[in-house]
N, C-alpha and C positions, 0 to 999 in steps of 0.2 A: 503494499501498501503507496501511496505518496505524502509527504510528510504533507500538511497546509501552511501557504503563506502565511499567518503569522502564528503560526509556530520556531519558524524558520527565519523568522523576524524577531523572536524572545530572544532564539538559540542565539543572533546574532548579535541582538544587544547586550547579551550578559555574559557573552563574551571577551564581545569592545569594550566589556565594565569589569572585569576581572581582569584582562592584559592590561590595560589604566591604571586600576590600582598594584600591577605591582613596577606599573613604571614609575609610578608615583611610590614607591615604598624607596623600590631601587635610588628613584633620585635624595628620599630624606637619611639611607644611607653613607651617601658618597657626600650630598654637604655636612652630617655632621663629621662621619671622620679628616674630612678637610678640617673645617673649623677645629677640630683637634691638631691636627698633627700643626694649625699654621699655630695655633695657642698655646701648644707646649714649642714648639718654634722658637716663637718670642720670646717668651720665656727664658728659655738657656741663654739666647742673645743679650738680653739686658744681664741675664746672673753675669757674660760673660764680657762684660762691659765695666759695670761696679765692681768684679772681680779682679779686674783689672790684664783680663787674659784675652785682651785683643792687642792689636799693633799701637791703634791711635790713644786707648786709656791705660796704659799700659807707660807708651813715650810721653803722652801730658798728664791727662789727667780721664778719669770718665767723667762727670760733666761736658764736658768738650765734645767724649767718645758717644755720649746722650743723645747734645747737641743734634752734631752734626748729622747721624744717623735715620732720624728723624724727619733733619730738615731733607736731607737728600733724598729720601725714599719719597719726602710730600712734593715735593718738589717733582722727580721723576714721575708725582702718573700725574702732572699736567704736562712734561714732555708728551711721554707716551696718548695721553689721553685727547692734547693737543696736534697733534698727528691726525689721528680718524677723525676728530672733527673738519679739520681747513682743507684735508683730501676730499671725504666726505661730502663736503657743502661746496667742490668748485665747480661741478654747472650745478648751480640753484644759482636762479637768482636774488641776488641779493638786496638791491631796495626792494624784497617780501619782507624782509625782517629789517626794513632799517629804523624803523622808531620799535616794536616790538625788541629788537635784542640791541639795542644803540655800539653795545662793544663788543661785540659779534664781528656788529659790521664793520665795527675798524680794522677790525681782525686781519680779516676776506680781505677786504680794501686794499689790503696792505697787502699780505701773504696771494693775493690770487692778481696781484701788478707783473704786470709780464711776462717775465720770470723767475718771479722774489717764490714762488713755490717753490724751483728746481734748490734756491738759493737756500730755504728755509728747510730742506729736508736734508742737507748737508751741516748745517750746522746743527741742527736738533738733534743726529745721529751722534755727532764728535758728546752734544749734554747730558747722553742718553750715557755713554762708557764713559764718561765723567763721571756723572753722579754713579752708578751703580761704584767706582773704582772706589770710592766715600764710603757709599755706604759699605763694600765689605771689606774696607783700609777699617771702618769702627768698629764693625763686629764680627768681623774673619776671627776664629781662634787662635790662636798662636796655636807652635808645636810644642806638640806634648799638654795642650791645657786636660786640665781635669775641674769639676763642677758638681756641688754636691752631695761625695765621692759615690755620681752615677758608676756601672758595670763599666766595664772595658767595651763592653761588645756596646754596648746602647753612644758612648763616647765616639764611636769609633762611627758608628750608624749617621748619628747628628753633625757631629762637630768636625770630624776627620774629615769623610767625604764630600764633607760641606752643602748639603742635603737642608740644613736648616734657613742656611743663608738664600739658600735653592729658595725654600717653597716662602719666607720672608720677604725678599728683594720679587719675587714675580707676583707672587699672590697680595701683598700689600700694594707694591708700588706701579706692575704693570696692566697684570688680568686686571682685577675691574675697571680703573680708570677705562682700559680700552672698548672691554663694553659697554662702562655707560656713557661713554664717550659717542660712539657705533649708537644705540637708542637716543641719547639725548645732548646732539652734535652742535644744536646753538647755545643752550642754556648750556653746556659744557663752558663753553671760551668765552661767556656773553661778563666779564669780572677781569678786574686788570691783573691781577696773577701770572691770566693768560697770556694775558697783552703783551706784561712787559717779558716773556716768559718768549715769545716771536721775536719782541725784539735781542733779546741774549744772543738769540738764535742766529738770526740776521747779521749778526753781530762779525760773531765768528766766522761766519765765512764772507763777509765783506776781508778780515781782516788775509785768508790769506793763509791760513794756516793748511787747509785740505783741496787748495783749487790743484792739485796730483791726482782726484778725485778729476776732473774736466778730462787731463790729456787720457785715463782708461777710459769713458767713456766713448773718445776721436776714436780710443782703436777697435774700441770695440764695434764705433760704427763703419771705420773705413773697412773694416774683416766683414764684417757683414754687405754692404756695398747698400749703407741704407744711410740716409742724410738727417740730419740733426736740425730738426726742426726750432723754432723762436719767435716766441709772441714779439718782441723789442728790433730793432732798427737791428742793423750790421751796426759793432763798431767803428769811432774810429779811428786814426792815430797815437789818436795821445791811450783813449780809451785801451788800445790793444796794445801801449807797451802796459799800465799798471799790469794791464791780464794776464800776458804776456812772464812777468817780471814771480808774479805771483808766486802760481804754476811752478818757476823755476825753484823759487824759494820753497817750497812746500813737494815740490821734487828735493827737493835736499836733506833737508827733516826726514822725512820721509824714507829716503835710504838710509842716513841716520839711524834714524830707530827700526833697520829692520836688519842693520849689520851687527846692531847693537844688539837686539833679542835671536836674532839665531848663534854669537857666540853665548850668549847666558842660556843656548837651552844645549848646548851639546860643551857646555861645561857644568850643565848640572846644577845652574843655578835659582833657576825658577821656583813655581812652587807646583812642577807634575809633582805626583804621588812618589813616595822614596823605591826603588827598581824598579823601573821605569828604563831603560836601556834612553842616553839620549838619542839616538834616529828614530825608536819609537818616537817619540817625541816631538822630534820636528814633524815627522808623517802626522803626528793628529794635532797639530798645528798647521798645518798647509791645508790637511782634511777640514779644518773646521771653520777655514776660511771661506773656502770652494760652499761648501754646507751654507755657508750663512750668502755667500753669493745667488746663488741660485733661488735661496728661498727670495728675497728681495725684488733678483726675475722676476719668480713668478709672481710676489705680490706685486706687482709694477704695470705686471698683463694683464692682473685680472681689471686692477683698478681703469687698466685702458684697456676696456673692453664692456665694463661701467656702466662708462664715460658714455662711451660710443654708442651703449643702448639706451644715454637718457638723453644725451647729445641731439 
């Protein structure tokens, strides 16, 4: 005998309700242990700071390290969230929110003028590295650090491996701000903190410290046979002189930093785990950079497709 349509519909609704309940329960469990790990990681990092078991707290004092780590991670939230907002708002007509979000309007008026968005992204990436460095120097444990008599297994898992710092930095400083900014782009940058962060990123790019990145961009474009498109008029002679002088200066700084880093890797004078051969450390170093390049390139491709579909 065939079952009636009503019976099939009832069975489907029960199955759907059961699946939804299981998904909700799974989300609750994941959120609970994620929050638990974050709270635990934050507590032990603060414990390390006040026990002077981190580099900054031992070299200076605990108060400076405490202010530095929270100042750095809070600024990181704006650096990460600001990027999502400014990039996401690029295809949107800013006149639509000129009156409702005046500071966000100022931010996008600056960032979306000419090639300023590229300049902002360049300076902003340096800010990410800088703030993460400050956070790690403030809260990263010293070698053989111990805390509150924790067993060696727990100490090695959360402190020796850097897991506590990763969870703290990622969940407090990066992931939550990216999610919130993607959902509330206008509200996230409608404040003077966002405007200040934007100007700092633009100032870093203007300094020329990172202009070697433009040389890499030109090389990749030449190899792919693509022309670099600009939203600005071609540079004049004086502008070209200023641009290329900064590129050469940046390239010299990059070469020096690269040489020092390789020398430190081969000499075993880095924070790579003990027992890892220098050759393996060099390979890990280059693989990490290649992964970053591919991740950034993929993100840019997705962004370009999104803008094309919306424009």
